[in-house]
All heavy atoms as TSV, in Angstrom:
chain	resi	resn	atom	element	x	y	z
A	1	MET	N	N	3.194	-1.714	-6.850
A	1	MET	CA	C	2.782	-0.362	-6.545
A	1	MET	C	C	2.025	-0.340	-5.221
A	1	MET	O	O	2.247	0.526	-4.407
A	1	MET	CB	C	1.938	0.163	-7.704
A	1	MET	CG	C	1.439	1.545	-7.497
A	1	MET	SD	S	2.797	2.694	-7.642
A	1	MET	CE	C	1.963	4.204	-7.514
A	2	ILE	N	N	1.123	-1.278	-5.060
A	2	ILE	CA	C	0.336	-1.327	-3.830
A	2	ILE	C	C	1.250	-1.567	-2.638
A	2	ILE	O	O	1.107	-0.924	-1.601
A	2	ILE	CB	C	-0.745	-2.425	-3.923
A	2	ILE	CG1	C	-1.745	-2.064	-5.020
A	2	ILE	CG2	C	-1.458	-2.603	-2.601
A	2	ILE	CD1	C	-2.680	-3.178	-5.377
A	3	LEU	N	N	2.203	-2.456	-2.826
A	3	LEU	CA	C	3.134	-2.749	-1.745
A	3	LEU	C	C	3.929	-1.508	-1.369
A	3	LEU	O	O	4.168	-1.257	-0.192
A	3	LEU	CB	C	4.077	-3.879	-2.158
A	3	LEU	CG	C	5.116	-4.298	-1.136
A	3	LEU	CD1	C	4.430	-4.771	0.142
A	3	LEU	CD2	C	6.002	-5.377	-1.684
A	4	VAL	N	N	4.313	-0.708	-2.360
A	4	VAL	CA	C	5.067	0.515	-2.092
A	4	VAL	C	C	4.238	1.472	-1.241
A	4	VAL	O	O	4.743	2.070	-0.291
A	4	VAL	CB	C	5.481	1.195	-3.417
A	4	VAL	CG1	C	6.076	2.565	-3.175
A	4	VAL	CG2	C	6.448	0.304	-4.173
A	5	ILE	N	N	2.961	1.596	-1.559
A	5	ILE	CA	C	2.083	2.490	-0.803
A	5	ILE	C	C	1.921	1.985	0.623
A	5	ILE	O	O	1.991	2.757	1.574
A	5	ILE	CB	C	0.727	2.640	-1.508
A	5	ILE	CG1	C	0.920	3.343	-2.848
A	5	ILE	CG2	C	-0.265	3.411	-0.645
A	5	ILE	CD1	C	-0.298	3.327	-3.734
A	6	VAL	N	N	1.722	0.693	0.778
A	6	VAL	CA	C	1.554	0.115	2.110
A	6	VAL	C	C	2.827	0.304	2.935
A	6	VAL	O	O	2.760	0.691	4.105
A	6	VAL	CB	C	1.173	-1.383	2.016
A	6	VAL	CG1	C	1.212	-2.034	3.382
A	6	VAL	CG2	C	-0.203	-1.530	1.403
A	7	VAL	N	N	3.973	0.081	2.309
A	7	VAL	CA	C	5.238	0.261	3.029
A	7	VAL	C	C	5.403	1.721	3.437
A	7	VAL	O	O	5.858	2.022	4.545
A	7	VAL	CB	C	6.425	-0.220	2.162
A	7	VAL	CG1	C	7.754	0.199	2.760
A	7	VAL	CG2	C	6.369	-1.727	1.996
A	8	ALA	N	N	4.999	2.644	2.552
A	8	ALA	CA	C	5.099	4.069	2.882
A	8	ALA	C	C	4.205	4.416	4.066
A	8	ALA	O	O	4.601	5.175	4.955
A	8	ALA	CB	C	4.726	4.919	1.669
A	9	VAL	N	N	3.002	3.863	4.101
A	9	VAL	CA	C	2.090	4.113	5.222
A	9	VAL	C	C	2.680	3.553	6.507
A	9	VAL	O	O	2.665	4.216	7.551
A	9	VAL	CB	C	0.693	3.506	4.944
A	9	VAL	CG1	C	-0.163	3.523	6.191
A	9	VAL	CG2	C	0.015	4.248	3.811
A	10	LEU	N	N	3.227	2.362	6.432
A	10	LEU	CA	C	3.825	1.754	7.623
A	10	LEU	C	C	5.041	2.550	8.088
A	10	LEU	O	O	5.255	2.719	9.292
A	10	LEU	CB	C	4.206	0.300	7.346
A	10	LEU	CG	C	3.028	-0.645	7.121
A	10	LEU	CD1	C	3.540	-2.030	6.753
A	10	LEU	CD2	C	2.130	-0.700	8.328
A	11	ALA	N	N	5.833	3.066	7.143
A	11	ALA	CA	C	6.986	3.886	7.512
A	11	ALA	C	C	6.528	5.169	8.191
A	11	ALA	O	O	7.143	5.622	9.164
A	11	ALA	CB	C	7.822	4.193	6.275
A	12	LEU	N	N	5.456	5.754	7.689
A	12	LEU	CA	C	4.908	6.957	8.310
A	12	LEU	C	C	4.454	6.667	9.736
A	12	LEU	O	O	4.745	7.424	10.655
A	12	LEU	CB	C	3.742	7.492	7.486
A	12	LEU	CG	C	2.996	8.691	8.074
A	12	LEU	CD1	C	3.937	9.888	8.171
A	12	LEU	CD2	C	1.791	9.027	7.244
A	13	LEU	N	N	3.758	5.561	9.912
A	13	LEU	CA	C	3.309	5.190	11.251
A	13	LEU	C	C	4.502	4.946	12.178
A	13	LEU	O	O	4.489	5.337	13.344
A	13	LEU	CB	C	2.411	3.955	11.195
A	13	LEU	CG	C	1.052	4.156	10.531
A	13	LEU	CD1	C	0.336	2.825	10.390
A	13	LEU	CD2	C	0.205	5.145	11.297
A	14	ALA	N	N	5.534	4.312	11.653
A	14	ALA	CA	C	6.724	4.055	12.463
A	14	ALA	C	C	7.418	5.371	12.826
A	14	ALA	O	O	7.906	5.534	13.944
A	14	ALA	CB	C	7.684	3.138	11.712
A	15	GLY	N	N	7.445	6.314	11.900
A	15	GLY	CA	C	8.033	7.623	12.177
A	15	GLY	C	C	7.273	8.358	13.248
A	15	GLY	O	O	7.863	8.994	14.130
A	16	LEU	N	N	5.957	8.287	13.199
A	16	LEU	CA	C	5.147	8.917	14.227
A	16	LEU	C	C	5.402	8.282	15.584
A	16	LEU	O	O	5.428	8.965	16.605
A	16	LEU	CB	C	3.662	8.830	13.870
A	16	LEU	CG	C	3.215	9.647	12.657
A	16	LEU	CD1	C	1.765	9.349	12.337
A	16	LEU	CD2	C	3.435	11.120	12.887
A	17	ALA	N	N	5.604	6.984	15.569
A	17	ALA	CA	C	5.888	6.289	16.825
A	17	ALA	C	C	7.218	6.768	17.398
A	17	ALA	O	O	7.365	6.933	18.610
A	17	ALA	CB	C	5.913	4.786	16.594
A	18	GLY	N	N	8.201	7.010	16.538
A	18	GLY	CA	C	9.502	7.480	16.994
A	18	GLY	C	C	9.435	8.881	17.572
A	18	GLY	O	O	10.201	9.224	18.465
A	19	LEU	N	N	8.521	9.694	17.076
A	19	LEU	CA	C	8.377	11.052	17.584
A	19	LEU	C	C	7.755	11.086	18.980
A	19	LEU	O	O	7.934	12.045	19.704
A	19	LEU	CB	C	7.509	11.882	16.633
A	19	LEU	CG	C	8.116	12.177	15.269
A	19	LEU	CD1	C	7.101	12.903	14.399
A	19	LEU	CD2	C	9.387	12.997	15.405
A	20	ALA	N	N	7.054	10.075	19.342
A	20	ALA	CA	C	6.366	10.040	20.633
A	20	ALA	C	C	7.331	9.589	21.729
A	20	ALA	O	O	7.124	8.576	22.390
A	20	ALA	CB	C	5.160	9.116	20.555
A	21	ALA	N	N	8.400	10.358	21.913
A	21	ALA	CA	C	9.378	10.106	22.980
A	21	ALA	C	C	9.905	8.672	22.937
A	21	ALA	O	O	10.049	8.009	23.958
A	21	ALA	CB	C	8.767	10.418	24.339
A	22	ASN	N	N	10.183	8.198	21.721
A	22	ASN	CA	C	10.729	6.854	21.514
A	22	ASN	C	C	9.844	5.753	22.090
A	22	ASN	O	O	10.321	4.714	22.513
A	22	ASN	CB	C	12.147	6.756	22.078
A	22	ASN	CG	C	13.099	7.614	21.301
A	22	ASN	OD1	O	12.930	7.790	20.097
A	22	ASN	ND2	N	14.085	8.161	21.967
A	23	ARG	N	N	8.577	6.000	22.135
A	23	ARG	CA	C	7.619	4.973	22.563
A	23	ARG	C	C	6.841	4.525	21.348
A	23	ARG	O	O	6.597	5.297	20.433
A	23	ARG	CB	C	6.665	5.519	23.613
A	23	ARG	CG	C	7.369	5.886	24.880
A	23	ARG	CD	C	6.410	6.372	25.901
A	23	ARG	NE	N	7.165	6.831	27.054
A	23	ARG	CZ	C	6.647	7.016	28.223
A	23	ARG	NH1	N	5.368	6.810	28.411
A	23	ARG	NH2	N	7.383	7.424	29.212
A	24	PHE	N	N	6.457	3.298	21.359
A	24	PHE	CA	C	5.717	2.757	20.227
A	24	PHE	C	C	4.236	3.071	20.357
A	24	PHE	O	O	3.678	3.066	21.449
A	24	PHE	CB	C	5.911	1.236	20.130
A	24	PHE	CG	C	7.310	0.862	19.743
A	24	PHE	CD1	C	8.202	0.395	20.688
A	24	PHE	CD2	C	7.714	0.997	18.437
A	24	PHE	CE1	C	9.488	0.054	20.335
A	24	PHE	CE2	C	9.007	0.655	18.068
A	24	PHE	CZ	C	9.893	0.180	19.021
A	25	ILE	N	N	3.627	3.339	19.215
A	25	ILE	CA	C	2.186	3.522	19.151
A	25	ILE	C	C	1.594	2.181	18.765
A	25	ILE	O	O	2.023	1.570	17.789
A	25	ILE	CB	C	1.797	4.592	18.112
A	25	ILE	CG1	C	2.360	5.942	18.517
A	25	ILE	CG2	C	0.287	4.653	17.943
A	25	ILE	CD1	C	2.169	7.024	17.485
A	26	ASN	N	N	0.640	1.720	19.512
A	26	ASN	CA	C	0.002	0.450	19.207
A	26	ASN	C	C	-0.893	0.622	17.980
A	26	ASN	O	O	-1.887	1.329	18.023
A	26	ASN	CB	C	-0.816	-0.030	20.408
A	26	ASN	CG	C	-1.383	-1.410	20.166
A	26	ASN	OD1	O	-0.928	-2.123	19.286
A	26	ASN	ND2	N	-2.365	-1.788	20.958
A	27	VAL	N	N	-0.490	-0.003	16.869
A	27	VAL	CA	C	-1.268	0.059	15.636
A	27	VAL	C	C	-1.911	-1.302	15.437
A	27	VAL	O	O	-1.224	-2.283	15.154
A	27	VAL	CB	C	-0.371	0.402	14.423
A	27	VAL	CG1	C	-1.193	0.446	13.153
A	27	VAL	CG2	C	0.358	1.704	14.654
A	28	PRO	N	N	-3.223	-1.379	15.599
A	28	PRO	CA	C	-3.879	-2.670	15.439
A	28	PRO	C	C	-3.804	-3.154	13.994
A	28	PRO	O	O	-3.689	-2.355	13.060
A	28	PRO	CB	C	-5.329	-2.388	15.852
A	28	PRO	CG	C	-5.507	-0.919	15.703
A	28	PRO	CD	C	-4.164	-0.300	15.906
A	29	SER	N	N	-3.845	-4.454	13.820
A	29	SER	CA	C	-3.760	-5.027	12.476
A	29	SER	C	C	-4.914	-4.561	11.595
A	29	SER	O	O	-4.772	-4.503	10.376
A	29	SER	CB	C	-3.718	-6.554	12.554
A	29	SER	OG	O	-4.900	-7.037	13.165
A	30	THR	N	N	-6.027	-4.213	12.206
A	30	THR	CA	C	-7.147	-3.731	11.395
A	30	THR	C	C	-6.818	-2.403	10.732
A	30	THR	O	O	-7.254	-2.136	9.619
A	30	THR	CB	C	-8.428	-3.578	12.246
A	30	THR	OG1	O	-8.136	-2.735	13.369
A	30	THR	CG2	C	-8.931	-4.922	12.726
A	31	ALA	N	N	-6.002	-1.567	11.376
A	31	ALA	CA	C	-5.601	-0.287	10.774
A	31	ALA	C	C	-4.696	-0.526	9.570
A	31	ALA	O	O	-4.821	0.140	8.542
A	31	ALA	CB	C	-4.905	0.584	11.807
A	32	ILE	N	N	-3.794	-1.481	9.685
A	32	ILE	CA	C	-2.905	-1.810	8.580
A	32	ILE	C	C	-3.701	-2.416	7.434
A	32	ILE	O	O	-3.493	-2.074	6.267
A	32	ILE	CB	C	-1.782	-2.752	9.057
A	32	ILE	CG1	C	-0.917	-2.035	10.092
A	32	ILE	CG2	C	-0.953	-3.250	7.883
A	32	ILE	CD1	C	0.064	-2.920	10.803
A	33	THR	N	N	-4.634	-3.287	7.748
A	33	THR	CA	C	-5.491	-3.886	6.732
A	33	THR	C	C	-6.314	-2.819	6.025
A	33	THR	O	O	-6.472	-2.850	4.802
A	33	THR	CB	C	-6.421	-4.946	7.368
A	33	THR	OG1	O	-5.612	-5.934	8.009
A	33	THR	CG2	C	-7.307	-5.603	6.338
A	34	GLU	N	N	-6.819	-1.859	6.768
A	34	GLU	CA	C	-7.605	-0.774	6.182
A	34	GLU	C	C	-6.744	0.085	5.269
A	34	GLU	O	O	-7.172	0.480	4.181
A	34	GLU	CB	C	-8.244	0.087	7.276
A	34	GLU	CG	C	-9.049	1.257	6.766
A	34	GLU	CD	C	-10.250	0.882	5.914
A	34	GLU	OE1	O	-10.664	-0.284	5.892
A	34	GLU	OE2	O	-10.781	1.782	5.234
A	35	ALA	N	N	-5.515	0.378	5.668
A	35	ALA	CA	C	-4.608	1.157	4.820
A	35	ALA	C	C	-4.313	0.414	3.522
A	35	ALA	O	O	-4.290	1.007	2.439
A	35	ALA	CB	C	-3.312	1.449	5.567
A	36	GLU	N	N	-4.111	-0.885	3.607
A	36	GLU	CA	C	-3.877	-1.694	2.408
A	36	GLU	C	C	-5.110	-1.706	1.515
A	36	GLU	O	O	-5.007	-1.583	0.292
A	36	GLU	CB	C	-3.507	-3.122	2.801
A	36	GLU	CG	C	-3.213	-3.998	1.606
A	36	GLU	CD	C	-2.830	-5.418	1.999
A	36	GLU	OE1	O	-2.938	-5.771	3.175
A	36	GLU	OE2	O	-2.426	-6.155	1.105
A	37	ARG	N	N	-6.298	-1.822	2.110
A	37	ARG	CA	C	-7.533	-1.826	1.329
A	37	ARG	C	C	-7.707	-0.506	0.590
A	37	ARG	O	O	-8.038	-0.478	-0.599
A	37	ARG	CB	C	-8.740	-2.068	2.243
A	37	ARG	CG	C	-10.066	-2.215	1.482
A	37	ARG	CD	C	-11.271	-2.141	2.413
A	37	ARG	NE	N	-11.446	-0.818	2.996
A	37	ARG	CZ	C	-11.938	0.244	2.334
A	37	ARG	NH1	N	-12.280	0.154	1.079
A	37	ARG	NH2	N	-12.067	1.406	2.941
A	38	GLN	N	N	-7.437	0.605	1.280
A	38	GLN	CA	C	-7.580	1.916	0.654
A	38	GLN	C	C	-6.559	2.112	-0.461
A	38	GLN	O	O	-6.877	2.668	-1.514
A	38	GLN	CB	C	-7.445	3.022	1.697
A	38	GLN	CG	C	-8.621	3.087	2.643
A	38	GLN	CD	C	-8.426	4.132	3.724
A	38	GLN	OE1	O	-7.484	4.909	3.702
A	38	GLN	NE2	N	-9.330	4.136	4.689
A	39	ALA	N	N	-5.333	1.651	-0.240
A	39	ALA	CA	C	-4.302	1.773	-1.270
A	39	ALA	C	C	-4.680	0.966	-2.506
A	39	ALA	O	O	-4.531	1.429	-3.641
A	39	ALA	CB	C	-2.959	1.309	-0.722
A	40	THR	N	N	-5.200	-0.238	-2.294
A	40	THR	CA	C	-5.631	-1.076	-3.412
A	40	THR	C	C	-6.779	-0.415	-4.153
A	40	THR	O	O	-6.782	-0.344	-5.383
A	40	THR	CB	C	-6.065	-2.466	-2.904
A	40	THR	OG1	O	-4.963	-3.064	-2.222
A	40	THR	CG2	C	-6.514	-3.361	-4.035
A	41	ARG	N	N	-7.757	0.098	-3.423
A	41	ARG	CA	C	-8.910	0.764	-4.036
A	41	ARG	C	C	-8.471	1.951	-4.878
A	41	ARG	O	O	-8.885	2.098	-6.029
A	41	ARG	CB	C	-9.865	1.228	-2.937
A	41	ARG	CG	C	-11.090	1.992	-3.463
A	41	ARG	CD	C	-11.718	2.856	-2.404
A	41	ARG	NE	N	-10.763	3.885	-1.966
A	41	ARG	CZ	C	-10.792	4.481	-0.794
A	41	ARG	NH1	N	-11.700	4.167	0.092
A	41	ARG	NH2	N	-9.898	5.396	-0.485
A	42	ASP	N	N	-7.597	2.782	-4.320
A	42	ASP	CA	C	-7.143	3.967	-5.043
A	42	ASP	C	C	-6.342	3.598	-6.285
A	42	ASP	O	O	-6.487	4.210	-7.340
A	42	ASP	CB	C	-6.319	4.868	-4.136
A	42	ASP	CG	C	-7.150	5.465	-3.009
A	42	ASP	OD1	O	-8.391	5.414	-3.084
A	42	ASP	OD2	O	-6.549	5.975	-2.044
A	43	PHE	N	N	-5.480	2.596	-6.157
A	43	PHE	CA	C	-4.684	2.171	-7.307
A	43	PHE	C	C	-5.582	1.659	-8.423
A	43	PHE	O	O	-5.425	2.041	-9.584
A	43	PHE	CB	C	-3.686	1.090	-6.900
A	43	PHE	CG	C	-2.868	0.580	-8.054
A	43	PHE	CD1	C	-1.780	1.304	-8.503
A	43	PHE	CD2	C	-3.205	-0.596	-8.685
A	43	PHE	CE1	C	-1.033	0.850	-9.580
A	43	PHE	CE2	C	-2.464	-1.060	-9.759
A	43	PHE	CZ	C	-1.376	-0.339	-10.202
A	44	LEU	N	N	-6.532	0.798	-8.082
A	44	LEU	CA	C	-7.410	0.230	-9.104
A	44	LEU	C	C	-8.316	1.282	-9.730
A	44	LEU	O	O	-8.657	1.197	-10.910
A	44	LEU	CB	C	-8.240	-0.909	-8.513
A	44	LEU	CG	C	-7.437	-2.140	-8.087
A	44	LEU	CD1	C	-8.349	-3.155	-7.414
A	44	LEU	CD2	C	-6.712	-2.751	-9.269
A	45	ALA	N	N	-8.695	2.305	-8.969
A	45	ALA	CA	C	-9.544	3.367	-9.504
A	45	ALA	C	C	-8.787	4.223	-10.513
A	45	ALA	O	O	-9.376	4.714	-11.480
A	45	ALA	CB	C	-10.063	4.244	-8.370
A	46	ASN	N	N	-7.486	4.391	-10.311
A	46	ASN	CA	C	-6.695	5.260	-11.176
A	46	ASN	C	C	-5.910	4.531	-12.258
A	46	ASN	O	O	-5.345	5.166	-13.138
A	46	ASN	CB	C	-5.727	6.093	-10.331
A	46	ASN	CG	C	-6.472	7.056	-9.431
A	46	ASN	OD1	O	-7.336	7.780	-9.882
A	46	ASN	ND2	N	-6.145	7.045	-8.156
A	47	HIS	N	N	-5.851	3.215	-12.177
A	47	HIS	CA	C	-5.086	2.433	-13.147
A	47	HIS	C	C	-5.898	1.217	-13.584
A	47	HIS	O	O	-5.761	0.146	-13.008
A	47	HIS	CB	C	-3.758	1.972	-12.536
A	47	HIS	CG	C	-2.901	3.102	-12.090
A	47	HIS	ND1	N	-2.177	3.868	-12.960
A	47	HIS	CD2	C	-2.670	3.627	-10.864
A	47	HIS	CE1	C	-1.530	4.801	-12.296
A	47	HIS	NE2	N	-1.817	4.676	-11.012
A	48	PRO	N	N	-6.733	1.382	-14.598
A	48	PRO	CA	C	-7.532	0.245	-15.078
A	48	PRO	C	C	-6.629	-0.899	-15.542
A	48	PRO	O	O	-5.463	-0.680	-15.877
A	48	PRO	CB	C	-8.321	0.819	-16.255
A	48	PRO	CG	C	-8.154	2.288	-16.214
A	48	PRO	CD	C	-6.978	2.596	-15.353
A	49	ALA	N	N	-7.176	-2.076	-15.590
A	49	ALA	CA	C	-6.408	-3.269	-15.959
A	49	ALA	C	C	-5.772	-3.122	-17.336
A	49	ALA	O	O	-4.714	-3.687	-17.598
A	49	ALA	CB	C	-7.299	-4.502	-15.909
A	50	ALA	N	N	-6.380	-2.363	-18.214
A	50	ALA	CA	C	-5.836	-2.185	-19.561
A	50	ALA	C	C	-4.470	-1.493	-19.529
A	50	ALA	O	O	-3.687	-1.630	-20.456
A	50	ALA	CB	C	-6.805	-1.379	-20.409
A	51	GLU	N	N	-4.157	-0.756	-18.473
A	51	GLU	CA	C	-2.886	-0.048	-18.379
A	51	GLU	C	C	-1.760	-0.931	-17.850
A	51	GLU	O	O	-0.606	-0.554	-17.926
A	51	GLU	CB	C	-3.020	1.173	-17.472
A	51	GLU	CG	C	-3.890	2.263	-18.031
A	51	GLU	CD	C	-3.931	3.474	-17.114
A	51	GLU	OE1	O	-3.129	3.554	-16.171
A	51	GLU	OE2	O	-4.771	4.334	-17.354
A	52	LEU	N	N	-2.091	-2.055	-17.278
A	52	LEU	CA	C	-1.065	-2.906	-16.689
A	52	LEU	C	C	-0.218	-3.536	-17.792
A	52	LEU	O	O	-0.731	-3.916	-18.838
A	52	LEU	CB	C	-1.696	-3.993	-15.827
A	52	LEU	CG	C	-2.446	-3.492	-14.588
A	52	LEU	CD1	C	-3.074	-4.657	-13.854
A	52	LEU	CD2	C	-1.513	-2.728	-13.670
A	53	PRO	N	N	1.092	-3.655	-17.584
A	53	PRO	CA	C	1.976	-4.196	-18.612
A	53	PRO	C	C	1.959	-5.724	-18.691
A	53	PRO	O	O	2.730	-6.305	-19.434
A	53	PRO	CB	C	3.352	-3.699	-18.177
A	53	PRO	CG	C	3.236	-3.600	-16.701
A	53	PRO	CD	C	1.811	-3.167	-16.431
A	54	CYS	N	N	1.078	-6.360	-17.914
A	54	CYS	CA	C	1.020	-7.817	-17.945
A	54	CYS	C	C	-0.430	-8.286	-17.902
A	54	CYS	O	O	-1.332	-7.547	-17.557
A	54	CYS	CB	C	1.803	-8.405	-16.778
A	54	CYS	SG	S	1.191	-7.863	-15.176
A	55	ASP	N	N	-0.625	-9.555	-18.264
A	55	ASP	CA	C	-1.973	-10.113	-18.217
A	55	ASP	C	C	-2.252	-10.655	-16.813
A	55	ASP	O	O	-1.443	-10.483	-15.900
A	55	ASP	CB	C	-2.157	-11.187	-19.295
A	55	ASP	CG	C	-1.223	-12.376	-19.120
A	55	ASP	OD1	O	-0.647	-12.549	-18.023
A	55	ASP	OD2	O	-1.080	-13.143	-20.080
A	56	ALA	N	N	-3.390	-11.303	-16.648
A	56	ALA	CA	C	-3.799	-11.813	-15.339
A	56	ALA	C	C	-2.851	-12.879	-14.793
A	56	ALA	O	O	-2.812	-13.120	-13.588
A	56	ALA	CB	C	-5.218	-12.368	-15.418
A	57	ASN	N	N	-2.064	-13.501	-15.681
A	57	ASN	CA	C	-1.112	-14.529	-15.251
A	57	ASN	C	C	0.288	-13.979	-15.016
A	57	ASN	O	O	1.208	-14.726	-14.723
A	57	ASN	CB	C	-1.047	-15.640	-16.296
A	57	ASN	CG	C	-2.363	-16.363	-16.415
A	57	ASN	OD1	O	-3.044	-16.590	-15.427
A	57	ASN	ND2	N	-2.748	-16.703	-17.630
A	58	GLY	N	N	0.463	-12.659	-15.189
A	58	GLY	CA	C	1.761	-12.050	-14.966
A	58	GLY	C	C	2.660	-12.054	-16.182
A	58	GLY	O	O	3.826	-11.685	-16.097
A	59	ASN	N	N	2.133	-12.477	-17.340
A	59	ASN	CA	C	2.923	-12.485	-18.560
A	59	ASN	C	C	2.921	-11.108	-19.214
A	59	ASN	O	O	1.872	-10.460	-19.306
A	59	ASN	CB	C	2.373	-13.518	-19.552
A	59	ASN	CG	C	2.425	-14.914	-18.976
A	59	ASN	OD1	O	3.411	-15.308	-18.374
A	59	ASN	ND2	N	1.337	-15.641	-19.106
A	60	ARG	N	N	4.094	-10.671	-19.670
A	60	ARG	CA	C	4.220	-9.351	-20.280
A	60	ARG	C	C	3.353	-9.256	-21.539
A	60	ARG	O	O	3.345	-10.165	-22.366
A	60	ARG	CB	C	5.672	-9.089	-20.629
A	60	ARG	CG	C	5.891	-7.751	-21.297
A	60	ARG	CD	C	7.317	-7.517	-21.599
A	60	ARG	NE	N	7.950	-7.075	-20.363
A	60	ARG	CZ	C	9.217	-6.724	-20.288
A	60	ARG	NH1	N	9.979	-6.785	-21.320
A	60	ARG	NH2	N	9.706	-6.321	-19.136
A	61	ARG	N	N	2.637	-8.155	-21.659
A	61	ARG	CA	C	1.825	-7.915	-22.855
A	61	ARG	C	C	2.725	-7.373	-23.960
A	61	ARG	O	O	3.676	-6.657	-23.708
A	61	ARG	CB	C	0.741	-6.873	-22.576
A	61	ARG	CG	C	-0.291	-7.308	-21.604
A	61	ARG	CD	C	-1.287	-6.182	-21.401
A	61	ARG	NE	N	-2.109	-6.423	-20.233
A	61	ARG	CZ	C	-3.396	-6.684	-20.287
A	61	ARG	NH1	N	-4.025	-6.696	-21.422
A	61	ARG	NH2	N	-4.067	-6.911	-19.186
A	62	THR	N	N	2.379	-7.713	-25.171
A	62	THR	CA	C	3.095	-7.140	-26.317
A	62	THR	C	C	2.304	-5.949	-26.828
A	62	THR	O	O	1.081	-5.875	-26.694
A	62	THR	CB	C	3.244	-8.179	-27.441
A	62	THR	OG1	O	1.955	-8.641	-27.818
A	62	THR	CG2	C	4.098	-9.339	-26.993
A	63	ILE	N	N	3.018	-5.003	-27.392
A	63	ILE	CA	C	2.368	-3.777	-27.883
A	63	ILE	C	C	1.876	-3.976	-29.290
A	63	ILE	O	O	2.430	-4.610	-30.092
A	63	ILE	CB	C	3.337	-2.583	-27.815
A	63	ILE	CG1	C	3.716	-2.350	-26.358
A	63	ILE	CG2	C	2.737	-1.362	-28.435
A	63	ILE	CD1	C	4.739	-1.266	-26.162
Protein backbone atom coordinates (compact mmCIF):
# COMPACT_ATOMS: atom_id res chain seq x y z
CA MET A 1 0.00 0.00 0.00
CA ILE A 2 2.77 2.40 0.92
CA LEU A 3 4.59 1.61 -2.29
CA VAL A 4 1.42 2.35 -4.27
CA ILE A 5 1.12 5.78 -2.64
CA VAL A 6 4.78 6.57 -3.25
CA VAL A 7 4.51 5.50 -6.89
CA ALA A 8 1.41 7.68 -7.27
CA VAL A 9 3.26 10.69 -5.84
CA LEU A 10 6.20 10.08 -8.14
CA ALA A 11 3.85 9.73 -11.13
CA LEU A 12 2.23 13.03 -10.20
CA LEU A 13 5.62 14.71 -10.00
CA ALA A 14 6.59 13.22 -13.35
CA GLY A 15 3.33 14.48 -14.87
CA LEU A 16 3.99 17.96 -13.59
CA ALA A 17 7.44 17.79 -15.10
CA GLY A 18 5.92 16.87 -18.47
CA LEU A 19 3.61 19.87 -18.33
CA ALA A 20 6.53 22.25 -17.94
CA ALA A 21 7.26 22.40 -21.69
CA ASN A 22 8.77 18.90 -21.64
CA ARG A 23 11.45 19.99 -19.20
CA PHE A 24 12.24 18.07 -16.09
CA ILE A 25 11.67 19.49 -12.64
CA ASN A 26 14.56 18.79 -10.33
CA VAL A 27 13.07 16.81 -7.43
CA PRO A 28 15.62 16.34 -4.68
CA SER A 29 15.79 12.96 -2.98
CA THR A 30 14.76 14.62 0.26
CA ALA A 31 11.37 15.47 -1.28
CA ILE A 32 10.84 11.85 -2.29
CA THR A 33 11.92 10.66 1.15
CA GLU A 34 9.51 13.12 2.76
CA ALA A 35 6.63 11.91 0.56
CA GLU A 36 7.40 8.31 1.54
CA ARG A 37 7.57 9.27 5.23
CA GLN A 38 4.19 11.02 5.04
CA ALA A 39 2.61 8.10 3.18
CA THR A 40 3.91 5.67 5.80
CA ARG A 41 2.68 7.89 8.65
CA ASP A 42 -0.78 8.24 7.14
CA PHE A 43 -1.09 4.53 6.40
CA LEU A 44 -0.06 3.52 9.92
CA ALA A 45 -2.40 6.10 11.47
CA ASN A 46 -5.40 4.73 9.56
CA HIS A 47 -4.56 1.02 9.57
CA PRO A 48 -3.46 -0.35 12.94
CA ALA A 49 -1.35 -3.51 12.94
CA ALA A 50 -4.38 -5.53 14.05
CA GLU A 51 -5.96 -4.92 10.61
CA LEU A 52 -3.04 -6.33 8.65
CA PRO A 53 -3.67 -9.80 7.17
CA CYS A 54 -0.22 -11.00 8.22
CA ASP A 55 2.02 -11.09 11.27
CA ALA A 56 5.36 -9.30 11.68
CA ASN A 57 7.09 -12.10 9.74
CA GLY A 58 4.74 -11.85 6.76
CA ASN A 59 2.82 -15.03 7.59
CA ARG A 60 -0.91 -14.96 6.84
CA ARG A 61 -3.09 -14.69 9.94
CA THR A 62 -5.92 -17.13 10.43
CA ILE A 63 -9.37 -15.86 11.31
